[in-house]
Biopython code that builds the backbone (N, CA, C, O; Angstrom):
import numpy as np
from Bio.PDB.StructureBuilder import StructureBuilder

atoms = [
    (1, "MET", "N", (29.970, -33.949, 27.613)),
    (1, "MET", "CA", (29.681, -33.274, 26.353)),
    (1, "MET", "C", (28.951, -34.235, 25.418)),
    (1, "MET", "O", (29.351, -35.390, 25.275)),
    (2, "LEU", "N", (27.880, -33.756, 24.779)),
    (2, "LEU", "CA", (27.130, -34.559, 23.826)),
    (2, "LEU", "C", (27.873, -34.596, 22.505)),
    (2, "LEU", "O", (28.301, -33.562, 21.991)),
    (3, "LEU", "N", (28.024, -35.800, 21.957)),
    (3, "LEU", "CA", (28.784, -35.950, 20.723)),
    (3, "LEU", "C", (27.901, -36.410, 19.580)),
    (3, "LEU", "O", (26.944, -37.165, 19.751)),
    (4, "PHE", "N", (28.267, -35.919, 18.412)),
    (4, "PHE", "CA", (27.591, -36.270, 17.180)),
    (4, "PHE", "C", (28.640, -36.819, 16.223)),
    (4, "PHE", "O", (29.773, -36.337, 16.197)),
    (5, "ALA", "N", (28.271, -37.821, 15.440)),
    (5, "ALA", "CA", (29.154, -38.351, 14.410)),
    (5, "ALA", "C", (28.771, -37.690, 13.090)),
    (5, "ALA", "O", (27.589, -37.565, 12.770)),
    (6, "ILE", "N", (29.774, -37.271, 12.332)),
    (6, "ILE", "CA", (29.497, -36.620, 11.046)),
    (6, "ILE", "C", (30.429, -37.142, 9.962)),
    (6, "ILE", "O", (31.504, -37.680, 10.225)),
    (7, "LYS", "N", (29.969, -36.959, 8.750)),
    (7, "LYS", "CA", (30.815, -37.183, 7.576)),
    (7, "LYS", "C", (30.334, -36.224, 6.501)),
    (7, "LYS", "O", (29.132, -36.055, 6.295)),
    (8, "ILE", "N", (31.267, -35.608, 5.830)),
    (8, "ILE", "CA", (30.949, -34.678, 4.749)),
    (8, "ILE", "C", (31.236, -35.375, 3.429)),
    (8, "ILE", "O", (32.332, -35.887, 3.203)),
    (9, "HIS", "N", (30.229, -35.383, 2.562)),
    (9, "HIS", "CA", (30.355, -35.976, 1.238)),
    (9, "HIS", "C", (30.316, -34.813, 0.241)),
    (9, "HIS", "O", (29.305, -34.120, 0.128)),
    (10, "ARG", "N", (31.415, -34.606, -0.477)),
    (10, "ARG", "CA", (31.484, -33.488, -1.423)),
    (10, "ARG", "C", (31.226, -33.992, -2.841)),
    (10, "ARG", "O", (31.845, -34.946, -3.312)),
    (11, "MET", "N", (30.303, -33.324, -3.490)),
    (11, "MET", "CA", (29.949, -33.603, -4.874)),
    (11, "MET", "C", (30.254, -32.330, -5.667)),
    (11, "MET", "O", (30.517, -31.287, -5.068)),
    (12, "PRO", "N", (30.226, -32.396, -6.995)),
    (12, "PRO", "CA", (30.532, -31.183, -7.764)),
    (12, "PRO", "C", (29.659, -29.980, -7.390)),
    (12, "PRO", "O", (30.165, -28.863, -7.288)),
    (13, "ARG", "N", (28.339, -30.198, -7.183)),
    (13, "ARG", "CA", (27.460, -29.060, -6.878)),
    (13, "ARG", "C", (26.827, -29.143, -5.494)),
    (13, "ARG", "O", (26.058, -28.260, -5.113)),
    (14, "GLU", "N", (27.132, -30.167, -4.758)),
    (14, "GLU", "CA", (26.496, -30.356, -3.453)),
    (14, "GLU", "C", (27.526, -30.690, -2.376)),
    (14, "GLU", "O", (28.562, -31.298, -2.644)),
    (15, "THR", "N", (27.215, -30.280, -1.170)),
    (15, "THR", "CA", (27.967, -30.709, 0.003)),
    (15, "THR", "C", (26.955, -31.371, 0.925)),
    (15, "THR", "O", (26.084, -30.711, 1.491)),
    (16, "ILE", "N", (27.081, -32.681, 1.066)),
    (16, "ILE", "CA", (26.133, -33.444, 1.861)),
    (16, "ILE", "C", (26.744, -33.704, 3.236)),
    (16, "ILE", "O", (27.853, -34.227, 3.349)),
    (17, "LEU", "N", (26.009, -33.334, 4.264)),
    (17, "LEU", "CA", (26.414, -33.605, 5.644)),
    (17, "LEU", "C", (25.551, -34.734, 6.172)),
    (17, "LEU", "O", (24.325, -34.625, 6.200)),
    (18, "ALA", "N", (26.180, -35.806, 6.584)),
    (18, "ALA", "CA", (25.496, -36.900, 7.260)),
    (18, "ALA", "C", (25.833, -36.763, 8.742)),
    (18, "ALA", "O", (27.006, -36.688, 9.109)),
    (19, "VAL", "N", (24.813, -36.731, 9.592)),
    (19, "VAL", "CA", (25.034, -36.553, 11.026)),
    (19, "VAL", "C", (24.104, -37.463, 11.808)),
    (19, "VAL", "O", (22.945, -37.660, 11.442)),
    (20, "CYS", "N", (24.632, -38.011, 12.888)),
    (20, "CYS", "CA", (23.816, -38.839, 13.767)),
    (20, "CYS", "C", (24.320, -38.716, 15.198)),
    (20, "CYS", "O", (25.439, -38.267, 15.444)),
    (21, "ASP", "N", (23.477, -39.123, 16.128)),
    (21, "ASP", "CA", (23.927, -39.241, 17.514)),
    (21, "ASP", "C", (25.022, -40.305, 17.519)),
    (21, "ASP", "O", (24.819, -41.396, 16.987)),
    (22, "SER", "N", (26.160, -40.010, 18.102)),
    (22, "SER", "CA", (27.306, -40.918, 17.988)),
    (22, "SER", "C", (27.033, -42.324, 18.525)),
    (22, "SER", "O", (27.620, -43.292, 18.041)),
    (23, "GLU", "N", (26.157, -42.445, 19.509)),
    (23, "GLU", "CA", (25.931, -43.762, 20.116)),
    (23, "GLU", "C", (25.074, -44.695, 19.251)),
    (23, "GLU", "O", (24.942, -45.874, 19.582)),
    (24, "ILE", "N", (24.493, -44.204, 18.159)),
    (24, "ILE", "CA", (23.671, -45.091, 17.322)),
    (24, "ILE", "C", (24.390, -45.542, 16.049)),
    (24, "ILE", "O", (23.794, -46.222, 15.214)),
    (25, "LEU", "N", (25.656, -45.174, 15.893)),
    (25, "LEU", "CA", (26.422, -45.639, 14.727)),
    (25, "LEU", "C", (26.380, -47.161, 14.663)),
    (25, "LEU", "O", (26.591, -47.841, 15.667)),
    (26, "GLY", "N", (26.106, -47.682, 13.482)),
    (26, "GLY", "CA", (26.082, -49.122, 13.281)),
    (26, "GLY", "C", (24.759, -49.788, 13.627)),
    (26, "GLY", "O", (24.610, -50.992, 13.420)),
    (27, "MET", "N", (23.808, -49.048, 14.143)),
    (27, "MET", "CA", (22.524, -49.632, 14.538)),
    (27, "MET", "C", (21.524, -49.619, 13.386)),
    (27, "MET", "O", (21.645, -48.827, 12.451)),
    (28, "LYS", "N", (20.522, -50.523, 13.468)),
    (28, "LYS", "CA", (19.429, -50.603, 12.505)),
    (28, "LYS", "C", (18.135, -50.292, 13.247)),
    (28, "LYS", "O", (17.949, -50.695, 14.395)),
    (29, "PHE", "N", (17.246, -49.569, 12.572)),
    (29, "PHE", "CA", (15.949, -49.242, 13.146)),
    (29, "PHE", "C", (14.880, -49.601, 12.125)),
    (29, "PHE", "O", (15.026, -49.323, 10.935)),
    (30, "MET", "N", (13.799, -50.223, 12.604)),
    (30, "MET", "CA", (12.722, -50.648, 11.719)),
    (30, "MET", "C", (11.377, -50.354, 12.362)),
    (30, "MET", "O", (11.218, -50.390, 13.582)),
    (31, "ASP", "N", (10.414, -50.062, 11.490)),
    (31, "ASP", "CA", (9.032, -49.849, 11.911)),
    (31, "ASP", "C", (8.160, -50.161, 10.704)),
    (31, "ASP", "O", (7.903, -49.281, 9.882)),
    (32, "GLY", "N", (7.713, -51.380, 10.592)),
    (32, "GLY", "CA", (6.949, -51.796, 9.413)),
    (32, "GLY", "C", (7.802, -51.702, 8.168)),
    (32, "GLY", "O", (8.869, -52.310, 8.089)),
    (33, "GLU", "N", (7.336, -50.944, 7.201)),
    (33, "GLU", "CA", (8.062, -50.767, 5.937)),
    (33, "GLU", "C", (9.230, -49.794, 6.066)),
    (33, "GLU", "O", (10.137, -49.795, 5.233)),
    (34, "LYS", "N", (9.210, -48.972, 7.099)),
    (34, "LYS", "CA", (10.276, -47.977, 7.284)),
    (34, "LYS", "C", (11.461, -48.635, 7.974)),
    (34, "LYS", "O", (11.309, -49.347, 8.966)),
    (35, "ARG", "N", (12.639, -48.380, 7.428)),
    (35, "ARG", "CA", (13.858, -48.912, 8.050)),
    (35, "ARG", "C", (15.038, -48.016, 7.705)),
    (35, "ARG", "O", (15.091, -47.412, 6.634)),
    (36, "ILE", "N", (15.969, -47.946, 8.625)),
    (36, "ILE", "CA", (17.190, -47.178, 8.377)),
    (36, "ILE", "C", (18.334, -47.863, 9.095)),
    (36, "ILE", "O", (18.190, -48.326, 10.227)),
    (37, "GLU", "N", (19.466, -47.922, 8.425)),
    (37, "GLU", "CA", (20.679, -48.438, 9.045)),
    (37, "GLU", "C", (21.692, -47.300, 9.086)),
    (37, "GLU", "O", (21.962, -46.653, 8.074)),
    (38, "VAL", "N", (22.235, -47.072, 10.248)),
    (38, "VAL", "CA", (23.152, -45.953, 10.457)),
    (38, "VAL", "C", (24.577, -46.447, 10.165)),
    (38, "VAL", "O", (25.354, -46.745, 11.072)),
    (39, "TYR", "N", (24.882, -46.521, 8.884)),
    (39, "TYR", "CA", (26.183, -47.027, 8.432)),
    (39, "TYR", "C", (27.302, -46.061, 8.794)),
    (39, "TYR", "O", (27.208, -44.858, 8.552)),
    (40, "ARG", "N", (28.352, -46.605, 9.372)),
    (40, "ARG", "CA", (29.541, -45.808, 9.688)),
    (40, "ARG", "C", (30.153, -45.245, 8.408)),
    (40, "ARG", "O", (30.694, -44.139, 8.413)),
    (41, "SER", "N", (30.070, -46.000, 7.314)),
    (41, "SER", "CA", (30.653, -45.535, 6.050)),
    (41, "SER", "C", (29.942, -44.287, 5.513)),
    (41, "SER", "O", (30.557, -43.499, 4.794)),
    (42, "PHE", "N", (28.667, -44.093, 5.844)),
    (42, "PHE", "CA", (27.942, -42.911, 5.392)),
    (42, "PHE", "C", (27.939, -41.806, 6.442)),
    (42, "PHE", "O", (28.183, -40.642, 6.125)),
    (43, "TYR", "N", (27.665, -42.169, 7.686)),
    (43, "TYR", "CA", (27.555, -41.152, 8.739)),
    (43, "TYR", "C", (28.894, -40.802, 9.363)),
    (43, "TYR", "O", (29.001, -39.800, 10.069)),
    (44, "GLY", "N", (29.906, -41.602, 9.116)),
    (44, "GLY", "CA", (31.252, -41.266, 9.561)),
    (44, "GLY", "C", (31.509, -41.586, 11.013)),
    (44, "GLY", "O", (30.639, -42.063, 11.742)),
    (45, "ASP", "N", (32.723, -41.310, 11.402)),
    (45, "ASP", "CA", (33.070, -41.531, 12.796)),
    (45, "ASP", "C", (33.863, -40.349, 13.364)),
    (45, "ASP", "O", (34.542, -40.462, 14.384)),
    (46, "ARG", "N", (33.752, -39.223, 12.673)),
    (46, "ARG", "CA", (34.355, -38.005, 13.224)),
    (46, "ARG", "C", (33.367, -37.441, 14.237)),
    (46, "ARG", "O", (32.228, -37.129, 13.888)),
    (47, "GLU", "N", (33.789, -37.310, 15.468)),
    (47, "GLU", "CA", (32.896, -36.811, 16.503)),
    (47, "GLU", "C", (33.106, -35.323, 16.752)),
    (47, "GLU", "O", (34.233, -34.837, 16.852)),
    (48, "ILE", "N", (31.990, -34.622, 16.848)),
    (48, "ILE", "CA", (32.033, -33.188, 17.138)),
    (48, "ILE", "C", (31.053, -32.898, 18.269)),
    (48, "ILE", "O", (30.174, -33.703, 18.575)),
    (49, "GLY", "N", (31.223, -31.742, 18.876)),
    (49, "GLY", "CA", (30.332, -31.314, 19.937)),
    (49, "GLY", "C", (29.145, -30.534, 19.398)),
    (49, "GLY", "O", (29.108, -30.150, 18.229)),
    (50, "GLU", "N", (28.182, -30.310, 20.275)),
    (50, "GLU", "CA", (26.957, -29.614, 19.908)),
    (50, "GLU", "C", (27.226, -28.208, 19.374)),
    (50, "GLU", "O", (26.535, -27.746, 18.466)),
    (51, "ASP", "N", (28.211, -27.540, 19.924)),
    (51, "ASP", "CA", (28.507, -26.171, 19.501)),
    (51, "ASP", "C", (29.015, -26.101, 18.063)),
    (51, "ASP", "O", (28.878, -25.057, 17.424)),
    (52, "GLU", "N", (29.588, -27.163, 17.543)),
    (52, "GLU", "CA", (30.101, -27.184, 16.166)),
    (52, "GLU", "C", (29.051, -27.599, 15.140)),
    (52, "GLU", "O", (29.173, -27.269, 13.961)),
    (53, "LEU", "N", (28.032, -28.311, 15.575)),
    (53, "LEU", "CA", (27.080, -28.906, 14.650)),
    (53, "LEU", "C", (26.360, -27.861, 13.793)),
    (53, "LEU", "O", (26.174, -28.072, 12.595)),
    (54, "GLY", "N", (25.962, -26.764, 14.379)),
    (54, "GLY", "CA", (25.278, -25.714, 13.636)),
    (54, "GLY", "C", (26.116, -25.158, 12.503)),
    (54, "GLY", "O", (25.592, -24.872, 11.427)),
    (55, "GLN", "N", (27.403, -25.004, 12.730)),
    (55, "GLN", "CA", (28.290, -24.487, 11.689)),
    (55, "GLN", "C", (28.359, -25.447, 10.508)),
    (55, "GLN", "O", (28.296, -25.017, 9.356)),
    (56, "TYR", "N", (28.487, -26.745, 10.784)),
    (56, "TYR", "CA", (28.523, -27.731, 9.700)),
    (56, "TYR", "C", (27.215, -27.738, 8.930)),
    (56, "TYR", "O", (27.220, -27.836, 7.703)),
    (57, "MET", "N", (26.083, -27.633, 9.638)),
    (57, "MET", "CA", (24.784, -27.615, 8.965)),
    (57, "MET", "C", (24.650, -26.394, 8.059)),
    (57, "MET", "O", (24.083, -26.481, 6.970)),
    (58, "SER", "N", (25.164, -25.277, 8.506)),
    (58, "SER", "CA", (25.037, -24.048, 7.710)),
    (58, "SER", "C", (25.887, -24.077, 6.446)),
    (58, "SER", "O", (25.608, -23.335, 5.505)),
    (59, "GLU", "N", (26.903, -24.906, 6.405)),
    (59, "GLU", "CA", (27.793, -24.981, 5.252)),
    (59, "GLU", "C", (27.383, -26.049, 4.243)),
    (59, "GLU", "O", (27.934, -26.094, 3.143)),
    (60, "ALA", "N", (26.429, -26.909, 4.593)),
    (60, "ALA", "CA", (26.011, -28.006, 3.718)),
    (60, "ALA", "C", (24.847, -27.569, 2.831)),
    (60, "ALA", "O", (24.096, -26.656, 3.173)),
    (61, "THR", "N", (24.711, -28.240, 1.685)),
    (61, "THR", "CA", (23.552, -27.998, 0.835)),
    (61, "THR", "C", (22.467, -29.045, 1.078)),
    (61, "THR", "O", (21.287, -28.782, 0.843)),
    (62, "ILE", "N", (22.856, -30.221, 1.544)),
    (62, "ILE", "CA", (21.925, -31.290, 1.902)),
    (62, "ILE", "C", (22.387, -31.861, 3.234)),
    (62, "ILE", "O", (23.577, -32.107, 3.432)),
    (63, "VAL", "N", (21.445, -32.069, 4.146)),
    (63, "VAL", "CA", (21.787, -32.646, 5.449)),
    (63, "VAL", "C", (20.863, -33.825, 5.722)),
    (63, "VAL", "O", (19.642, -33.714, 5.612)),
    (64, "ASN", "N", (21.462, -34.950, 6.077)),
    (64, "ASN", "CA", (20.760, -36.182, 6.420)),
    (64, "ASN", "C", (21.028, -36.425, 7.901)),
    (64, "ASN", "O", (22.186, -36.506, 8.310)),
    (65, "ILE", "N", (19.971, -36.542, 8.715)),
    (65, "ILE", "CA", (20.114, -36.554, 10.171)),
    (65, "ILE", "C", (19.380, -37.754, 10.766)),
    (65, "ILE", "O", (18.238, -38.035, 10.401)),
    (66, "VAL", "N", (20.040, -38.458, 11.682)),
    (66, "VAL", "CA", (19.409, -39.564, 12.404)),
    (66, "VAL", "C", (19.735, -39.428, 13.885)),
    (66, "VAL", "O", (20.871, -39.138, 14.262)),
    (67, "GLY", "N", (18.730, -39.640, 14.709)),
    (67, "GLY", "CA", (18.928, -39.630, 16.162)),
    (67, "GLY", "C", (18.187, -38.484, 16.824)),
    (67, "GLY", "O", (18.064, -37.394, 16.265)),
    (68, "HIS", "N", (17.701, -38.748, 18.016)),
    (68, "HIS", "CA", (16.887, -37.757, 18.732)),
    (68, "HIS", "C", (17.635, -36.456, 19.006)),
    (68, "HIS", "O", (17.079, -35.377, 18.800)),
    (69, "ARG", "N", (18.871, -36.533, 19.460)),
    (69, "ARG", "CA", (19.622, -35.311, 19.772)),
    (69, "ARG", "C", (19.973, -34.527, 18.520)),
    (69, "ARG", "O", (19.866, -33.301, 18.498)),
    (70, "SER", "N", (20.393, -35.233, 17.478)),
    (70, "SER", "CA", (20.768, -34.569, 16.221)),
    (70, "SER", "C", (19.582, -33.868, 15.593)),
    (70, "SER", "O", (19.690, -32.716, 15.172)),
    (71, "VAL", "N", (18.453, -34.550, 15.525)),
    (71, "VAL", "CA", (17.257, -33.953, 14.935)),
    (71, "VAL", "C", (16.768, -32.792, 15.801)),
    (71, "VAL", "O", (16.349, -31.762, 15.273)),
    (72, "ALA", "N", (16.818, -32.949, 17.121)),
    (72, "ALA", "CA", (16.397, -31.860, 18.018)),
    (72, "ALA", "C", (17.242, -30.611, 17.800)),
    (72, "ALA", "O", (16.718, -29.497, 17.833)),
    (73, "LYS", "N", (18.543, -30.782, 17.578)),
    (73, "LYS", "CA", (19.419, -29.633, 17.338)),
    (73, "LYS", "C", (19.056, -28.955, 16.012)),
    (73, "LYS", "O", (19.039, -27.727, 15.930)),
    (74, "ALA", "N", (18.765, -29.746, 14.978)),
    (74, "ALA", "CA", (18.375, -29.171, 13.688)),
    (74, "ALA", "C", (17.049, -28.410, 13.813)),
    (74, "ALA", "O", (16.868, -27.379, 13.165)),
    (75, "ILE", "N", (16.135, -28.903, 14.629)),
    (75, "ILE", "CA", (14.874, -28.205, 14.878)),
    (75, "ILE", "C", (15.148, -26.909, 15.628)),
    (75, "ILE", "O", (14.623, -25.855, 15.270)),
    (76, "GLU", "N", (15.974, -26.992, 16.673)),
    (76, "GLU", "CA", (16.320, -25.810, 17.473)),
    (76, "GLU", "C", (16.941, -24.708, 16.621)),
    (76, "GLU", "O", (16.683, -23.525, 16.844)),
    (77, "LEU", "N", (17.760, -25.099, 15.645)),
    (77, "LEU", "CA", (18.435, -24.133, 14.773)),
    (77, "LEU", "C", (17.541, -23.634, 13.640)),
    (77, "LEU", "O", (17.940, -22.755, 12.876)),
    (78, "GLY", "N", (16.341, -24.186, 13.528)),
    (78, "GLY", "CA", (15.402, -23.729, 12.518)),
    (78, "GLY", "C", (15.538, -24.384, 11.160)),
    (78, "GLY", "O", (14.938, -23.918, 10.192)),
    (79, "TYR", "N", (16.308, -25.447, 11.063)),
    (79, "TYR", "CA", (16.489, -26.121, 9.782)),
    (79, "TYR", "C", (15.402, -27.147, 9.482)),
    (79, "TYR", "O", (15.106, -27.412, 8.317)),
    (80, "VAL", "N", (14.809, -27.721, 10.513)),
    (80, "VAL", "CA", (13.847, -28.805, 10.334)),
    (80, "VAL", "C", (12.532, -28.452, 11.021)),
    (80, "VAL", "O", (12.519, -27.999, 12.165)),
    (81, "ASP", "N", (11.431, -28.664, 10.309)),
    (81, "ASP", "CA", (10.089, -28.509, 10.865)),
    (81, "ASP", "C", (9.779, -29.779, 11.656)),
    (81, "ASP", "O", (9.867, -30.874, 11.100)),
    (82, "PRO", "N", (9.420, -29.667, 12.932)),
    (82, "PRO", "CA", (9.135, -30.859, 13.734)),
    (82, "PRO", "C", (8.034, -31.738, 13.133)),
    (82, "PRO", "O", (8.002, -32.944, 13.377)),
    (83, "GLU", "N", (7.146, -31.145, 12.359)),
    (83, "GLU", "CA", (6.068, -31.910, 11.724)),
    (83, "GLU", "C", (6.581, -32.794, 10.591)),
    (83, "GLU", "O", (5.869, -33.688, 10.136)),
    (84, "ARG", "N", (7.796, -32.556, 10.135)),
    (84, "ARG", "CA", (8.374, -33.299, 9.015)),
    (84, "ARG", "C", (9.345, -34.397, 9.457)),
    (84, "ARG", "O", (9.993, -35.021, 8.617)),
    (85, "VAL", "N", (9.450, -34.636, 10.747)),
    (85, "VAL", "CA", (10.381, -35.641, 11.273)),
    (85, "VAL", "C", (9.747, -37.022, 11.149)),
    (85, "VAL", "O", (8.587, -37.221, 11.511)),
    (86, "LEU", "N", (10.509, -37.956, 10.643)),
    (86, "LEU", "CA", (10.060, -39.324, 10.448)),
    (86, "LEU", "C", (10.497, -40.173, 11.644)),
    (86, "LEU", "O", (11.674, -40.185, 12.003)),
    (87, "VAL", "N", (9.559, -40.873, 12.250)),
    (87, "VAL", "CA", (9.866, -41.785, 13.347)),
    (87, "VAL", "C", (10.057, -43.170, 12.753)),
    (87, "VAL", "O", (9.188, -43.680, 12.046)),
    (88, "ILE", "N", (11.202, -43.773, 13.045)),
    (88, "ILE", "CA", (11.508, -45.119, 12.556)),
    (88, "ILE", "C", (11.926, -45.953, 13.762)),
    (88, "ILE", "O", (13.053, -45.835, 14.243)),
    (89, "GLY", "N", (11.035, -46.778, 14.238)),
    (89, "GLY", "CA", (11.325, -47.568, 15.425)),
    (89, "GLY", "C", (11.617, -46.666, 16.601)),
    (89, "GLY", "O", (10.793, -45.830, 16.973)),
    (90, "LYS", "N", (12.792, -46.832, 17.190)),
    (90, "LYS", "CA", (13.169, -46.059, 18.371)),
    (90, "LYS", "C", (14.033, -44.850, 18.061)),
    (90, "LYS", "O", (14.673, -44.302, 18.958)),
    (91, "THR", "N", (14.063, -44.426, 16.808)),
    (91, "THR", "CA", (14.835, -43.238, 16.464)),
    (91, "THR", "C", (14.018, -42.320, 15.556)),
    (91, "THR", "O", (12.875, -42.621, 15.210)),
    (92, "VAL", "N", (14.616, -41.215, 15.187)),
    (92, "VAL", "CA", (13.979, -40.257, 14.286)),
    (92, "VAL", "C", (14.948, -39.917, 13.162)),
    (92, "VAL", "O", (16.164, -40.048, 13.302)),
    (93, "HIS", "N", (14.373, -39.473, 12.036)),
    (93, "HIS", "CA", (15.171, -39.164, 10.858)),
    (93, "HIS", "C", (14.609, -37.904, 10.209)),
    (93, "HIS", "O", (13.394, -37.709, 10.166)),
    (94, "ALA", "N", (15.491, -37.056, 9.711)),
    (94, "ALA", "CA", (15.074, -35.854, 8.988)),
    (94, "ALA", "C", (16.121, -35.530, 7.935)),
    (94, "ALA", "O", (17.278, -35.942, 8.029)),
    (95, "GLN", "N", (15.683, -34.784, 6.935)),
    (95, "GLN", "CA", (16.578, -34.291, 5.891)),
    (95, "GLN", "C", (16.164, -32.871, 5.552)),
    (95, "GLN", "O", (15.000, -32.494, 5.683)),
    (96, "PHE", "N", (17.146, -32.091, 5.114)),
    (96, "PHE", "CA", (16.800, -30.798, 4.561)),
    (96, "PHE", "C", (17.838, -30.433, 3.517)),
    (96, "PHE", "O", (18.962, -30.936, 3.517)),
    (97, "ALA", "N", (17.427, -29.544, 2.629)),
    (97, "ALA", "CA", (18.320, -29.086, 1.559)),
    (97, "ALA", "C", (18.230, -27.570, 1.463)),
    (97, "ALA", "O", (17.181, -26.975, 1.710)),
    (98, "ILE", "N", (19.333, -26.971, 1.105)),
    (98, "ILE", "CA", (19.395, -25.542, 0.845)),
    (98, "ILE", "C", (19.395, -25.375, -0.668)),
    (98, "ILE", "O", (20.260, -25.926, -1.349)),
    (99, "LEU", "N", (18.448, -24.632, -1.195)),
    (99, "LEU", "CA", (18.383, -24.439, -2.640)),
    (99, "LEU", "C", (19.507, -23.543, -3.114)),
    (99, "LEU", "O", (19.745, -22.474, -2.553)),
    (100, "LEU", "N", (20.199, -23.992, -4.157)),
    (100, "LEU", "CA", (21.275, -23.215, -4.748)),
    (100, "LEU", "C", (20.707, -22.246, -5.762)),
    (100, "LEU", "O", (19.738, -22.553, -6.457)),
    (101, "LYS", "N", (21.311, -21.081, -5.842)),
    (101, "LYS", "CA", (20.852, -20.084, -6.831)),
    (101, "LYS", "C", (21.711, -20.154, -8.055)),
    (101, "LYS", "O", (21.495, -19.402, -9.005)),
]
sb = StructureBuilder()
sb.init_structure("model")
sb.init_model(0)
sb.init_chain("A")
sb.init_seg("    ")
for serial, (resi, resn, name, xyz) in enumerate(atoms, 1):
    if name == "N":
        sb.init_residue(resn, " ", resi, " ")
    sb.init_atom(name, np.array(xyz, "f"), 0.0, 1.0, " ", f" {name:<3s}", serial, name[0])
structure = sb.get_structure()
């Protein structure tokens, strides 16, 4: 089973979901000026399966995603435009937000 690491950050008006491929937790990726560190404190260490990831994404107002599998799932679910994915070294990063009414 493919696992994803997640953490939910609740704010007064926002629910932020941080998600990454579980195997890249703690790793750093760099490509020139672009860099990202997949901090366990932000992305969490709660592991979920692929079937649960869509539900968490649908409940968040902001989603921050790192990793090829995580970003691919967000694209598959229609949340992320593949043209908007940022390549940083050997990984990919995407974000999306749901506008509140």
